[in-house]
PAZAPA-4460 file (N, C-alpha, C; in steps of 0.05 Angstrom, whole numbers, plus 32768, in hexadecimal, padded with zeros to 4 digits):
% residues 66
    n_x    n_y    n_z   ca_x   ca_y   ca_z    c_x    c_y    c_z   seq   type   mol
   87B3   8B53   899B   87B1   8B42   8982   87C3   8B26   8983     1      X     A
   87B9   8B0E   897C   87C7   8AFB   8983   87D5   8AF3   8964     2      X     A
   87EF   8AEA   8969   8804   8AE6   894E   87F5   8AD2   8943     3      X     A
   87F8   8AD0   8926   87F1   8ABC   8912   8801   8AA4   8915     4      X     A
   881E   8AAE   8918   8833   8A9B   890D   8847   8AA1   8925     5      X     A
   884E   8A8D   8932   8865   8A8F   8945   887F   8A80   8937     6      X     A
   8893   8A91   893D   88AC   8A8C   8929   88C1   8A87   8946     7      X     A
   88D2   8A6F   893F   88E6   8A6D   894F   8906   8A6F   8941     8      X     A
   890A   8A85   8946   8920   8A8E   8936   8938   8A7C   893D     9      X     A
   893B   8A71   8956   8956   8A61   895F   8954   8A45   894D    10      X     A
   893C   8A3C   8945   893C   8A25   8934   8943   8A2B   8915    11      X     A
   8938   8A41   890B   893C   8A47   88F1   895A   8A46   88E5    12      X     A
   895B   8A37   88D3   897A   8A36   88C4   8978   8A45   88A8    13      X     A
   8966   8A55   88A2   8966   8A66   8889   8967   8A5A   8873    14      X     A
   8955   8A41   8874   8954   8A31   8856   8943   8A3E   8842    15      X     A
   8935   8A50   884D   8922   8A62   8835   8906   8A55   882B    16      X     A
   8904   8A39   8834   88EF   8A2D   882C   88D2   8A3C   8832    17      X     A
   88D4   8A45   884C   88BC   8A51   884F   88B2   8A6B   8846    18      X     A
   88CD   8A7F   883B   88CA   8A94   8830   88BD   8A8D   8816    19      X     A
   88C8   8A79   8804   88C4   8A70   87EB   88AB   8A68   87E4    20      X     A
   889D   8A5B   87F6   8882   8A4E   87F3   886A   8A5E   8803    21      X     A
   886D   8A75   880B   8858   8A81   881D   8846   8A93   8805    22      X     A
   882D   8A89   8808   8822   8A92   87F2   881A   8AB0   87F3    23      X     A
   881D   8ABC   8805   881E   8AD9   880C   8836   8AE8   8808    24      X     A
   884A   8ADA   880A   8866   8AE5   8808   8868   8AF7   881E    25      X     A
   885F   8AEA   8837   886A   8B02   884F   8880   8AF5   8863    26      X     A
   888C   8AE3   885D   88A1   8ADD   8869   88BC   8AE1   8858    27      X     A
   88D1   8AE6   886A   88E9   8AF0   8860   8904   8AE9   8874    28      X     A
   891A   8AF2   886C   892C   8AE8   887A   8937   8AFC   8884    29      X     A
   8948   8B01   889A   8951   8B1C   88A3   8970   8B1A   889E    30      X     A
   8980   8B2D   88A6   899E   8B2D   88A1   89AD   8B14   88AB    31      X     A
   89A1   8B09   88BF   89AB   8AF4   88D0   89A4   8AD4   88BF    32      X     A
   8991   8ADA   88AB   898B   8AC1   889E   8978   8AB5   88AF    33      X     A
   8967   8AC1   88C3   8952   8AB7   88D1   8937   8AC2   88C3    34      X     A
   891C   8AB1   88C5   8907   8ABC   88BB   88FA   8ACE   88CB    35      X     A
   88EA   8AE4   88BC   88D4   8AF0   88D0   88BD   8AF8   88BC    36      X     A
   88A6   8B01   88C8   888C   8B07   88BE   888D   8B1F   88B7    37      X     A
   888A   8B2A   889C   8888   8B44   8893   8871   8B53   8895    38      X     A
   885A   8B3F   8894   883D   8B4C   8897   882B   8B3D   88A3    39      X     A
   8829   8B3A   88C3   881A   8B26   88C7   8801   8B2B   88BE    40      X     A
   87F2   8B41   88BB   87D6   8B46   88B5   87D2   8B36   889A    41      X     A
   87E1   8B34   8888   87DF   8B27   886F   87E2   8B06   8872    42      X     A
   87EA   8AFB   8886   87EB   8ADC   888A   87CC   8AD1   8888    43      X     A
   87C9   8ABF   887A   87AE   8AB0   8876   87B3   8A96   8887    44      X     A
   87CA   8A8D   8895   87C9   8A7C   88A4   87C2   8A5D   8895    45      X     A
   87CE   8A5C   887F   87CC   8A47   886E   87DA   8A2D   8879    46      X     A
   87F1   8A33   888B   8802   8A1D   8897   8818   8A14   8883    47      X     A
   8819   8A1F   886D   882E   8A13   885A   8847   8A17   8869    48      X     A
   884F   8A2D   886F   886C   8A34   887C   8872   8A1D   8893    49      X     A
   885B   8A18   88A1   885F   8A0A   88BC   8864   89EC   88B0    50      X     A
   8851   89E1   889A   8857   89C7   8891   8873   89C3   8880    51      X     A
   887A   89D2   8874   8898   89CE   8863   88B0   89D6   8875    52      X     A
   88B0   89E0   888B   88C2   89E7   889C   88D6   89D1   88A7    53      X     A
   88EF   89D0   889E   88F9   89B2   88A0   8904   89B9   88C1    54      X     A
   8904   89CE   88CE   890D   89D2   88E9   88FB   89D8   88FE    55      X     A
   88E1   89D3   88F1   88CB   89DA   8908   88CD   89F6   8916    56      X     A
   88D5   8A0A   8905   88DE   8A29   890E   88C4   8A34   890C    57      X     A
   88B0   8A2C   8902   8895   8A36   88FE   887D   8A2E   890B    58      X     A
   8869   8A40   8916   8856   8A2F   8921   883D   8A43   891C    59      X     A
   8827   8A37   890A   8812   8A47   8906   87FE   8A45   891D    60      X     A
   87F8   8A5C   8928   87E5   8A5F   8942   87C8   8A59   893D    61      X     A
   87BD   8A44   893D   87A7   8A3C   8937   878C   8A4D   8946    62      X     A
   8794   8A52   895D   8782   8A60   8968   8774   8A7E   8962    63      X     A
   878D   8A8C   8953   8790   8AA2   8943   877B   8AA3   892C    64      X     A
   8776   8A87   8921   8768   8A86   890D   8748   8A8F   8910    65      X     A
   873F   8A9F   88FE   8722   8AA7   8903   8719   8A9C   88E6    66      X     A
***
């Protein structure tokens, strides 16, 4: 299965913007303050997280959109 979202943890600064604005609430911060996807199957690939991330740490995989 192709991933719907690619996360570059090395770019994430833990600002929490993506977590706050995800309509499905499937992004969270780990103990190091880096984002991770809690439930990939629930992702609707709306692109909000990618558009709002100030550090370009998230990419929505357009090839996985069906």
